[in-house]
Phi, psi and omega in degrees: 000128182281141177273181179294152179296148180296147179291137177239144178264358179289153179282136178279170178297320179297319180295322179291323177294319177296317179301315182298319180295315180293317182295319179299317180295316180294325177298321181284322191246352189220052177289159178306321180293324179293321178295317178299315180298319182291321178298318181289339180284345181086003177234078189296325182290132180258100185294324179293321177297316181294321177298319180293318179294315186289317187262313185289318180263333176086025183289338181297331183249020183304313186270002182267135182302154182296326182291349176254009177098002181269187182272343181065027180277181183246181178297336179296316179291319177298324179296321179297317178299317180293327174301314182290322177294325176292320179298332182254003191036050187294131179277067181230144185276039181296312181297319183291316187265306187281348179246290187296306181295318180296317179295323178296319179292320178297319179290327180289318180067187178093167183294320180297319178293321181297320179295318179293319179298324177298319178295319179294317182297324181281354183076015181280340182211158175237140184239161175219138176273118185280069176226145180303135179293344178270001183295141177277136178295340185270350176214069182304139181294144176292146180303136178255345178272156180236151177254119181282168180296337180274006178080022179247155182253139175224144179147179183218135179235134181260162173056048178264131176264150177079000185293324182293332182261001188273138171269334180228132176251127178264115191243116170292133183228157174274135176235166176295113179080011180180203181226164180215168175238121182247148174255126180239123178285128180260055181275160177304331180291338181260021185301323181288328183271335181236116181241126176249110185251108179297143176236163181298127182243140175298317180271108184290341182266354177223085183292154174242162185209157169266126182251122182242138179240131179233091183053050180278130178302136184213161172231141183282128178265323182205156176230155176208145176280154177090176186277344185255144178261112183299327181291331178293313179296319179301313182294319183290319179294311180295322177296319178297320179297321180281334177299330178301326179290324174296318177298323176298317179298319177299313182296320181295318178298315181298316180294311183298316182293321181291318178299316179297322182291314184289343174285331184263324184289125182251141177213136184056040175066024177209157179298141179301324182293349179278349179284137187298321182298321179291319178302316181296318180298316181287328176295317177298319180294321179300317178298320179296318181293321177299316177296321178296322179297317179297317181294316181293318179294322178296317178299315180296320181293318179295320178293325179293328179285333183284134179294141177232122002281163179151153181294143180281141176283171181299323180300317181291318180296319178295318179298319178297314182297318178297315182298315182289323179295331184262312190293327180299314180292323180295317180298318179295316179297317180297319180291322177296316178296323178300313179296313186291317184282349171278354177067219185299320182295330180291343181268359185266158176288338183289335179269141184284000184304324182293332177294321180288323177296319180290320177296317181298316182290320179295320178293327183297327182257009179265148177051044179098132177283165174306325177296321177300317183287324176294321178295324179293335179282344186300317181295303180300328181274357181057045178236151177295141180292153177301145179290000000 
């Protein structure tokens, strides 16, 4: 009897076709100059870009089952999309809505979750999970919002991504004897009950906000006994694993752009890239990016093998932790080299290098720091945790 085919980290034909479609769209609608202009305008989210991605290409429903109107794809396809969004530092709420919020709803299950997933898959709505973007997947924060007897939610959550673009906010709440997940419509009519207050964000292309609820009408999507919400941990772990692919995309753009620049920039009557010191730096960086690609692809493949919804196995959790512990540092290093090897132009606001450095650093401390992920590896690796 033949066993299952061996796992491969190579990109499939379908994944390459998806990559080409997303890259072509981003080339047309999300050039570096367009991103810079939008960031300076104070309205970073590009609603037209998101509509094109969500409806024309269908990325909003990639992870949603076909019976709910989605594509029924796996984490591998979502990872490819995130690579391309990272390469463009695209100001679109894909990670917030199509990954974090979608994974929370899939883990929650139930009729209420199914109805919301159908809306997300059709591109009719965008959702955000009202959890701090800095939350560690290994110690999800306890709900700070409460659900009143009248069915309304009150409380405040800081550092939420995607809230400004969200039509629906998924709010973990405290219940008597357990926790719950509530859906709150963020419509203009609920402006007094739901306040989204933008705060200064390191990453100008992915704003964060404080979300406050004052007796906001809500409906319960899921309940669980005990102090921890299983759907929150599921969403954060899977989100962290896919975030590594975005970090890979950032690193690849920085490396490719820097190599092209040093081939053209001349100093002392020769290309800057011909100097041995520059060659060595870029060769070392290339090796780091190759390693990051392997780690990110492994995490995506392991997540694709894990049933959703359902608890993740040790292999998937280890793959996520390895990817995040490695890819975050590689993306930051690649962005730093990009700024430095571009010389004076790399230090200006007119060049997009600073956007990639800020995205890389913000991603490094999101969904668990590298230290959090290394500590999580201590148990499976049978090694003492870092002091």
